[in-house]
Structures are given as C-alpha cells and as structure tokens.
C-alpha positions as CSV (number, residue, x, y, z in Angstrom):
1,X,-105.3,-109.7,-82.6
2,X,-107.0,-107.2,-85.9
3,X,-110.7,-107.2,-86.7
4,X,-111.9,-106.9,-89.5
5,X,-115.4,-104.6,-91.0
6,X,-117.7,-105.9,-93.5
7,X,-118.6,-102.2,-95.8
8,X,-122.5,-103.4,-94.8
9,X,-121.0,-102.6,-91.0
10,X,-119.2,-99.3,-92.0
11,X,-121.2,-96.5,-90.3
12,X,-119.9,-92.8,-90.2
13,X,-120.4,-93.0,-86.6
14,X,-118.1,-96.4,-86.3
15,X,-115.8,-94.5,-88.1
16,X,-115.1,-91.9,-85.8
17,X,-115.8,-94.1,-82.7
18,X,-112.5,-95.6,-83.6
19,X,-110.7,-92.9,-84.9
20,X,-109.9,-94.0,-88.4
21,X,-107.6,-92.2,-91.3
22,X,-108.6,-93.6,-94.7
23,X,-106.0,-93.9,-97.6
24,X,-107.2,-94.3,-101.0
25,X,-104.9,-95.3,-104.2
26,X,-104.8,-94.1,-107.5
27,X,-103.5,-95.0,-110.6
28,X,-102.2,-91.2,-111.4
29,X,-102.9,-87.8,-110.3
30,X,-103.9,-85.1,-112.3
31,X,-104.4,-81.3,-110.2
32,X,-105.7,-77.6,-111.3
33,X,-104.2,-75.8,-108.0
34,X,-108.1,-76.0,-106.9
35,X,-108.4,-79.5,-107.0
36,X,-107.0,-83.2,-107.5
37,X,-108.4,-85.4,-109.2
38,X,-107.9,-89.4,-108.5
39,X,-107.1,-91.0,-111.8
40,X,-108.6,-94.3,-112.1
41,X,-108.9,-94.4,-108.8
42,X,-109.4,-98.2,-106.1
43,X,-112.8,-98.9,-106.0
44,X,-111.8,-99.3,-102.4
45,X,-111.2,-96.8,-99.2
46,X,-109.0,-98.3,-96.5
47,X,-109.7,-97.1,-93.0
48,X,-107.3,-98.6,-90.1
49,X,-107.7,-97.6,-86.6
50,X,-104.5,-97.7,-84.3
51,X,-104.7,-99.1,-80.7
52,X,-106.8,-99.7,-78.4
53,X,-109.3,-100.6,-81.1
54,X,-106.9,-101.5,-83.7
55,X,-110.3,-102.0,-86.1
56,X,-109.4,-102.2,-90.1
57,X,-111.5,-103.0,-93.1
58,X,-112.6,-101.7,-96.7
59,X,-115.6,-99.5,-98.1
60,X,-116.2,-98.7,-101.9
61,X,-115.2,-95.8,-102.3
62,X,-118.6,-94.6,-103.7
63,X,-119.3,-95.3,-99.9
64,X,-116.7,-93.3,-98.6
65,X,-118.1,-89.8,-100.9
66,X,-121.9,-91.1,-99.7
67,X,-120.9,-90.4,-96.1
68,X,-119.2,-87.5,-96.6
69,X,-121.7,-84.8,-95.2
70,X,-123.4,-88.1,-92.3
71,X,-122.9,-87.0,-88.8
72,X,-122.3,-83.8,-86.4
73,X,-118.0,-83.9,-87.4
74,X,-118.9,-84.9,-90.8
75,X,-116.2,-83.8,-93.5
76,X,-118.8,-81.4,-94.6
77,X,-118.6,-79.5,-92.0
78,X,-114.9,-80.0,-90.2
79,X,-113.3,-81.1,-93.5
80,X,-109.9,-83.2,-93.6
81,X,-106.5,-83.0,-93.4
82,X,-104.6,-85.5,-96.1
83,X,-101.2,-86.1,-97.0
84,X,-100.9,-86.7,-101.1
85,X,-97.5,-88.5,-101.7
86,X,-97.0,-89.3,-105.0
87,X,-94.9,-90.6,-107.4
88,X,-92.8,-87.7,-109.6
89,X,-90.8,-89.3,-112.7
90,X,-88.3,-86.1,-112.4
91,X,-87.1,-87.3,-108.7
92,X,-86.2,-90.4,-107.2
93,X,-88.0,-90.6,-104.0
94,X,-92.4,-90.0,-103.4
95,X,-92.9,-86.7,-103.2
96,X,-96.1,-85.5,-100.5
97,X,-98.2,-82.3,-99.6
98,X,-100.4,-81.7,-97.2
99,X,-104.1,-80.6,-97.7
100,X,-107.5,-79.8,-96.6
101,X,-109.9,-81.6,-98.7
102,X,-113.2,-81.1,-99.5
103,X,-116.1,-81.7,-102.2
104,X,-115.6,-85.3,-103.3
105,X,-117.2,-85.6,-106.5
106,X,-116.6,-90.0,-108.2
107,X,-117.0,-89.5,-112.1
108,X,-116.6,-93.1,-113.4
109,X,-113.1,-94.5,-112.0
110,X,-111.8,-90.6,-110.9
111,X,-112.3,-88.9,-108.2
112,X,-111.8,-85.4,-107.5
113,X,-111.9,-83.2,-104.1
114,X,-111.6,-79.6,-104.3
115,X,-108.0,-78.8,-102.3
116,X,-106.3,-75.8,-100.2
117,X,-102.7,-76.9,-100.2
118,X,-101.6,-76.5,-96.3
119,X,-97.9,-77.2,-97.2
120,X,-95.5,-78.1,-100.4
121,X,-96.8,-77.6,-103.9
122,X,-98.6,-80.0,-106.6
123,X,-97.4,-81.0,-110.0
124,X,-99.9,-80.8,-112.8
125,X,-99.3,-84.6,-113.4
126,X,-98.4,-87.2,-111.5
127,X,-97.6,-91.3,-111.5
128,X,-99.2,-93.7,-109.2
129,X,-100.6,-92.5,-105.9
130,X,-102.1,-92.8,-102.5
131,X,-103.7,-90.3,-100.3
132,X,-103.8,-90.2,-96.1
133,X,-106.8,-88.7,-94.8
134,X,-107.7,-87.6,-91.3
135,X,-110.1,-89.1,-88.7
136,X,-113.4,-87.8,-89.0
137,X,-113.4,-84.2,-86.6
138,X,-110.1,-84.6,-85.6
139,X,-107.9,-82.7,-87.8
140,X,-104.8,-82.4,-85.7
141,X,-104.9,-85.2,-83.3
142,X,-101.8,-87.4,-82.4
143,X,-103.2,-89.8,-84.9
144,X,-103.3,-87.4,-87.6
145,X,-101.6,-88.6,-90.3
146,X,-101.3,-85.1,-91.8
147,X,-100.7,-83.1,-88.6
148,X,-97.3,-85.8,-87.9
149,X,-96.1,-84.6,-91.8
150,X,-96.4,-81.1,-90.8
151,X,-94.9,-81.1,-87.0
152,X,-91.9,-82.9,-88.7
153,X,-91.9,-80.7,-91.7
154,X,-91.8,-77.9,-88.9
155,X,-88.8,-79.7,-87.6
156,X,-87.4,-80.1,-90.3
157,X,-86.9,-76.7,-91.5
158,X,-85.7,-75.2,-87.8
159,X,-82.7,-77.1,-88.3
160,X,-82.1,-75.2,-91.4
C-alpha cells in the first residue's frame, strides 16, 4: 500500500532517504542548446519511491527549486541526470533526450534549467513535456530514470 506525504513534510533529507524520483510536466518546451524552459510548468512536482518505501507525494515546484542546494548530496553539489520527454509535431511518438540539469530558475509560470546534453537532441520548441529527474545523490543508481534510459540506448546501438 502506498503512502502520501504532505508538502509540509517534504525535506531534502526525507527525499534522499526514500530515493525519490521526480516528475515535472509542462504545456511546452523551449530550448536554446544551453537551457531548457518548461513553459507553463505544473505548479506541483510529483515525487515517488519504489519498494520498499513506496512513498508518493506532491510538492510545489517552487519548493522543489528551493531545496535544490540543500544538504550534503544536493543537486547543487551533484547535478541530477534527467530524461526530457516531449511531443514533437513532426514525429508520431514522443521523443526523449538525456540531460544534466543545473541552476533551476522559476519565473512566473516557466521553469528554466541550464543543461548539458548527454544523449539525443533537443528541438527549439515542442508541445507537452515531462521531465523525469533522478534521486538526490544517486545519478546512475538502479532506480535512475536517466541511467536506465542511457543503458537501453547503448544496448540498442550495439544491436545495429
């Protein structure tokens, strides 16, 4: 049975203890090669943890940005990998790109990150987007969304 934490309980320490992954969604994506902007980002960032804790909850995206630099294993000290999954009108299926996220800036309804592209490419703009962010301090752990994505792509490349 899963449990839900309220926003008031969400601390960097709590999130690290449960090895939580994060998901942010937005209505659109804009990029310039060095940054990504989640346009009209959801005001809520989802977090969840797999077995054995099975913890799930929401925090404000503003709070997520505010804890970015907190703690010994902060994202400020050890930037997370993330998978950017977006809809490109010229493709039938969603596309994805693996990036390293740095320096989140929330302004109005948009959330901008500085990025380093690890795998794939980013369009100048795209439709709806989901950003899957790795746990605090564990960028390539077995539960790492970006780590799994990168391993799958390497396997695919070896087959061809």
